[in-house]
N, CA, C and O atoms as a DFTB+ gen file, in Angstrom:
336 C
 N C O
     1  1       0.819      -1.184       0.000
     2  2       0.000       0.000       0.000
     3  2       0.873       1.262       0.000
     4  3       0.646       2.163      -0.807
     5  1       1.840       1.336       0.869
     6  2       2.720       2.499       0.911
     7  2       3.538       2.581      -0.372
     8  3       3.721       3.662      -0.931
     9  1       4.027       1.435      -0.836
    10  2       4.819       1.420      -2.070
    11  2       3.972       1.896      -3.243
    12  3       4.456       2.645      -4.091
    13  1       2.712       1.469      -3.301
    14  2       1.825       1.908      -4.382
    15  2       1.624       3.426      -4.340
    16  3       1.615       4.084      -5.380
    17  1       1.466       3.969      -3.146
    18  2       1.298       5.419      -3.022
    19  2       2.551       6.149      -3.478
    20  3       2.465       7.186      -4.136
    21  1       3.709       5.615      -3.132
    22  2       4.967       6.238      -3.546
    23  2       5.082       6.226      -5.061
    24  3       5.459       7.228      -5.669
    25  1       4.758       5.095      -5.670
    26  2       4.846       4.986      -7.125
    27  2       3.853       5.941      -7.796
    28  3       4.203       6.622      -8.760
    29  1       2.613       5.993      -7.286
    30  2       1.602       6.865      -7.865
    31  2       1.972       8.342      -7.701
    32  3       1.708       9.157      -8.585
    33  1       2.578       8.674      -6.577
    34  2       2.898      10.070      -6.294
    35  2       4.263      10.491      -6.824
    36  3       4.633      11.659      -6.711
    37  1       5.018       9.553      -7.402
    38  2       6.356       9.884      -7.873
    39  2       6.315      10.978      -8.935
    40  3       7.207      11.825      -8.990
    41  1       5.298      10.963      -9.766
    42  2       5.177      11.983     -10.806
    43  2       4.975      13.374     -10.190
    44  3       5.426      14.375     -10.747
    45  1       4.306      13.428      -9.060
    46  2       4.045      14.703      -8.392
    47  2       5.201      15.133      -7.505
    48  3       5.227      16.268      -7.028
    49  1       6.157      14.240      -7.279
    50  2       7.231      14.532      -6.315
    51  2       8.040      15.750      -6.723
    52  3       8.345      16.594      -5.880
    53  1       8.395      15.860      -7.999
    54  2       9.212      16.996      -8.437
    55  2       8.510      18.326      -8.188
    56  3       9.161      19.318      -7.861
    57  1       7.201      18.354      -8.339
    58  2       6.461      19.588      -8.083
    59  2       6.391      19.890      -6.588
    60  3       6.313      21.056      -6.199
    61  1       6.418      18.856      -5.745
    62  2       6.239      19.030      -4.309
    63  2       7.548      19.131      -3.527
    64  3       7.518      19.465      -2.342
    65  1       8.689      18.856      -4.146
    66  2       9.905      18.748      -3.357
    67  2      10.497      20.089      -2.946
    68  3      11.394      20.125      -2.104
    69  1      10.031      21.170      -3.506
    70  2      10.512      22.483      -3.086
    71  2       9.945      22.808      -1.709
    72  3       8.915      22.276      -1.296
    73  1      10.639      23.688      -1.022
    74  2      10.223      24.085       0.319
    75  2       8.894      24.824       0.285
    76  3       8.541      25.476      -0.698
    77  1       8.172      24.699       1.391
    78  2       6.965      25.496       1.538
    79  2       7.358      26.943       1.781
    80  3       8.423      27.220       2.332
    81  1       6.514      27.846       1.378
    82  2       6.739      29.262       1.659
    83  2       6.361      29.533       3.112
    84  3       5.479      28.872       3.659
    85  1       7.022      30.498       3.732
    86  2       6.704      30.808       5.133
    87  2       5.231      31.146       5.372
    88  3       4.697      30.817       6.431
    89  1       4.565      31.791       4.419
    90  2       3.155      32.144       4.613
    91  2       2.294      30.901       4.781
    92  3       1.326      30.917       5.541
    93  1       2.638      29.820       4.077
    94  2       1.895      28.567       4.225
    95  2       2.067      28.024       5.633
    96  3       1.111      27.538       6.238
    97  1       3.289      28.105       6.158
    98  2       3.535      27.656       7.524
    99  2       2.757      28.510       8.525
   100  3       2.263      27.994       9.528
   101  1       2.648      29.797       8.262
   102  2       1.894      30.683       9.155
   103  2       0.414      30.305       9.160
   104  3      -0.193      30.198      10.226
   105  1      -0.170      30.103       7.977
   106  2      -1.587      29.737       7.886
   107  2      -1.837      28.387       8.550
   108  3      -2.829      28.222       9.259
   109  1      -0.949      27.423       8.327
   110  2      -1.084      26.122       8.978
   111  2      -0.966      26.260      10.488
   112  3      -1.685      25.590      11.230
   113  1      -0.077      27.112      10.943
   114  2       0.089      27.340      12.380
   115  2      -1.192      27.880      12.989
   116  3      -1.632      27.414      14.040
   117  1      -1.786      28.855      12.335
   118  2      -3.010      29.471      12.852
   119  2      -4.160      28.468      12.882
   120  3      -4.853      28.348      13.892
   121  1      -4.365      27.753      11.786
   122  2      -5.487      26.815      11.739
   123  2      -5.331      25.690      12.767
   124  3      -6.303      25.289      13.407
   125  1      -4.115      25.191      12.918
   126  2      -3.886      24.134      13.900
   127  2      -4.070      24.653      15.310
   128  3      -4.612      23.949      16.163
   129  1      -3.629      25.868      15.569
   130  2      -3.743      26.424      16.923
   131  2      -5.197      26.679      17.292
   132  3      -5.555      26.546      18.463
   133  1      -6.040      27.038      16.345
   134  2      -7.460      27.205      16.649
   135  2      -8.025      25.888      17.170
   136  3      -8.709      25.860      18.193
   137  1      -7.738      24.809      16.468
   138  2      -8.197      23.482      16.900
   139  2      -7.595      23.129      18.260
   140  3      -8.305      22.690      19.165
   141  1      -6.287      23.324      18.398
   142  2      -5.606      22.984      19.649
   143  2      -6.080      23.814      20.825
   144  3      -6.191      23.305      21.940
   145  1      -6.362      25.090      20.588
   146  2      -6.812      25.961      21.671
   147  2      -8.219      25.603      22.129
   148  3      -8.501      25.621      23.327
   149  1      -9.094      25.282      21.202
   150  2     -10.433      24.821      21.586
   151  2     -10.324      23.580      22.456
   152  3     -11.019      23.462      23.465
   153  1      -9.459      22.661      22.073
   154  2      -9.228      21.448      22.858
   155  2      -8.709      21.785      24.261
   156  3      -9.192      21.239      25.252
   157  1      -7.730      22.683      24.336
   158  2      -7.163      23.083      25.624
   159  2      -8.215      23.747      26.509
   160  3      -8.285      23.468      27.706
   161  1      -9.026      24.617      25.930
   162  2     -10.073      25.291      26.700
   163  2     -11.069      24.276      27.257
   164  3     -11.442      24.348      28.428
   165  1     -11.495      23.335      26.423
   166  2     -12.450      22.324      26.886
   167  2     -11.866      21.455      27.995
   168  3     -12.531      21.186      28.995
   169  1     -10.620      21.017      27.815
   170  2      -9.978      20.194      28.842
   171  2      -9.800      21.000      30.127
   172  3     -10.057      20.489      31.217
   173  1      -9.367      22.240      30.009
   174  2      -9.184      23.093      31.190
   175  2     -10.500      23.324      31.917
   176  3     -10.545      23.343      33.147
   177  1     -11.559      23.498      31.158
   178  2     -12.878      23.716      31.750
   179  2     -13.339      22.468      32.512
   180  3     -13.862      22.570      33.621
   181  1     -13.142      21.297      31.907
   182  2     -13.521      20.044      32.566
   183  2     -12.727      19.857      33.863
   184  3     -13.289      19.460      34.884
   185  1     -11.436      20.140      33.821
   186  2     -10.576      19.935      34.996
   187  2     -10.844      20.963      36.086
   188  3     -10.957      20.611      37.260
   189  1     -10.947      22.250      35.697
   190  2     -11.089      23.304      36.717
   191  2     -12.538      23.603      37.059
   192  3     -12.841      24.051      38.165
   193  1     -13.435      23.354      36.106
   194  2     -14.836      23.699      36.324
   195  2     -15.101      25.187      36.196
   196  3     -16.203      25.648      36.493
   197  1     -14.101      25.946      35.755
   198  2     -14.232      27.395      35.642
   199  2     -13.954      27.849      34.211
   200  3     -12.869      27.635      33.671
   201  1     -14.955      28.476      33.617
   202  2     -14.830      28.933      32.233
   203  2     -13.762      30.019      32.115
   204  3     -12.978      30.010      31.166
   205  1     -13.722      30.949      33.062
   206  2     -12.755      32.047      33.002
   207  2     -11.324      31.519      33.037
   208  3     -10.475      31.969      32.268
   209  1     -11.058      30.575      33.919
   210  2      -9.719      29.972      33.998
   211  2      -9.397      29.215      32.715
   212  3      -8.272      29.287      32.219
   213  1     -10.371      28.492      32.175
   214  2     -10.166      27.726      30.940
   215  2      -9.788      28.648      29.785
   216  3      -8.874      28.340      29.020
   217  1     -10.486      29.778      29.654
   218  2     -10.169      30.725      28.580
   219  2      -8.821      31.406      28.812
   220  3      -8.112      31.714      27.854
   221  1      -8.466      31.639      30.058
   222  2      -7.153      32.232      30.363
   223  2      -6.034      31.285      29.934
   224  3      -5.060      31.702      29.307
   225  1      -6.182      30.029      30.275
   226  2      -5.184      29.025      29.885
   227  2      -5.123      28.937      28.359
   228  3      -4.037      28.916      27.780
   229  1      -6.281      28.885      27.712
   230  2      -6.337      28.801      26.252
   231  2      -5.692      29.999      25.565
   232  3      -5.011      29.848      24.551
   233  1      -5.907      31.188      26.121
   234  2      -5.337      32.403      25.520
   235  2      -3.812      32.404      25.597
   236  3      -3.139      32.803      24.646
   237  1      -3.281      31.966      26.705
   238  2      -1.823      31.929      26.865
   239  2      -1.201      30.915      25.916
   240  3      -0.227      31.217      25.225
   241  1      -1.764      29.716      25.883
   242  2      -1.159      28.684      25.035
   243  2      -1.377      28.950      23.560
   244  3      -0.610      28.446      22.739
   245  1      -2.380      29.714      23.189
   246  2      -2.611      30.043      21.780
   247  2      -1.392      30.724      21.174
   248  3      -0.897      30.302      20.129
   249  1      -0.915      31.759      21.816
   250  2       0.238      32.494      21.292
   251  2       1.530      31.707      21.356
   252  3       2.274      31.645      20.377
   253  1       1.797      31.111      22.494
   254  2       3.087      30.420      22.654
   255  2       3.205      29.211      21.732
   256  3       4.254      29.003      21.120
   257  1       2.169      28.428      21.626
   258  2       2.251      27.226      20.797
   259  2       2.228      27.546      19.308
   260  3       2.791      26.795      18.511
   261  1       1.590      28.643      18.917
   262  2       1.611      29.027      17.507
   263  2       3.027      29.413      17.091
   264  3       3.487      29.039      16.012
   265  1       3.704      30.150      17.936
   266  2       5.086      30.541      17.650
   267  2       5.998      29.316      17.619
   268  3       6.822      29.171      16.716
   269  1       5.848      28.445      18.600
   270  2       6.661      27.224      18.635
   271  2       6.413      26.349      17.401
   272  3       7.356      25.811      16.819
   273  1       5.156      26.210      17.008
   274  2       4.834      25.390      15.842
   275  2       5.448      25.971      14.570
   276  3       5.987      25.228      13.750
   277  1       5.371      27.281      14.400
   278  2       5.943      27.911      13.208
   279  2       7.427      27.564      13.075
   280  3       7.874      27.141      12.009
   281  1       8.193      27.743      14.165
   282  2       9.622      27.452      14.101
   283  2       9.888      25.953      13.948
   284  3      10.845      25.560      13.281
   285  1       9.061      25.127      14.554
   286  2       9.177      23.675      14.393
   287  2       8.956      23.286      12.931
   288  3       9.716      22.497      12.369
   289  1       7.916      23.843      12.325
   290  2       7.602      23.569      10.916
   291  2       8.733      24.025       9.995
   292  3       9.111      23.298       9.077
   293  1       9.274      25.214      10.229
   294  2      10.354      25.727       9.393
   295  2      11.619      24.881       9.553
   296  3      12.336      24.641       8.582
   297  1      11.888      24.435      10.771
   298  2      13.062      23.588      11.000
   299  2      12.915      22.271      10.249
   300  3      13.853      21.830       9.586
   301  1      11.751      21.641      10.344
   302  2      11.531      20.381       9.641
   303  2      11.578      20.565       8.130
   304  3      11.954      19.643       7.406
   305  1      11.212      21.713       7.658
   306  2      11.266      21.977       6.221
   307  2      12.708      21.971       5.723
   308  3      12.950      21.717       4.543
   309  1      13.664      22.246       6.600
   310  2      15.085      22.245       6.228
   311  2      15.764      20.900       6.406
   312  3      16.903      20.721       5.974
   313  1      15.087      19.955       7.032
   314  2      15.664      18.626       7.249
   315  2      15.450      17.791       5.987
   316  3      14.328      17.662       5.498
   317  1      16.523      17.238       5.479
   318  2      16.443      16.489       4.221
   319  2      15.950      15.051       4.408
   320  3      15.596      14.400       3.425
   321  1      15.920      14.548       5.623
   322  2      15.490      13.182       5.892
   323  2      14.048      12.980       5.385
   324  3      13.159      13.774       5.693
   325  1      13.837      11.937       4.625
   326  2      12.518      11.640       4.086
   327  2      12.215      12.329       2.760
   328  3      11.168      12.099       2.155
   329  1      13.130      13.167       2.320
   330  2      12.996      13.820       1.009
   331  2      14.038      13.226       0.081
   332  3      15.038      12.668       0.532
   333  1      13.805      13.346      -1.194
   334  2      14.809      12.864      -2.145
   335  2      15.533      14.025      -2.729
   336  3      16.425      13.843      -3.558
């Protein structure tokens, strides 16, 4: 199954092997953080029972994790492992 996908996608590989642009990483960071922050808020609310505390925790982690993800994504984009 994996080999078949590799063979089928080999034609597309040359088009995809260039690095992503930073703006794509930014948009991916934002969209992922929205999902992650909603999850954090819900978990915090269940644990603390307080909506205000849950939103406070969610607001803090929204910014920090978005920044961390952006740099993580850019670093992985420079790693040649798994690319040809």
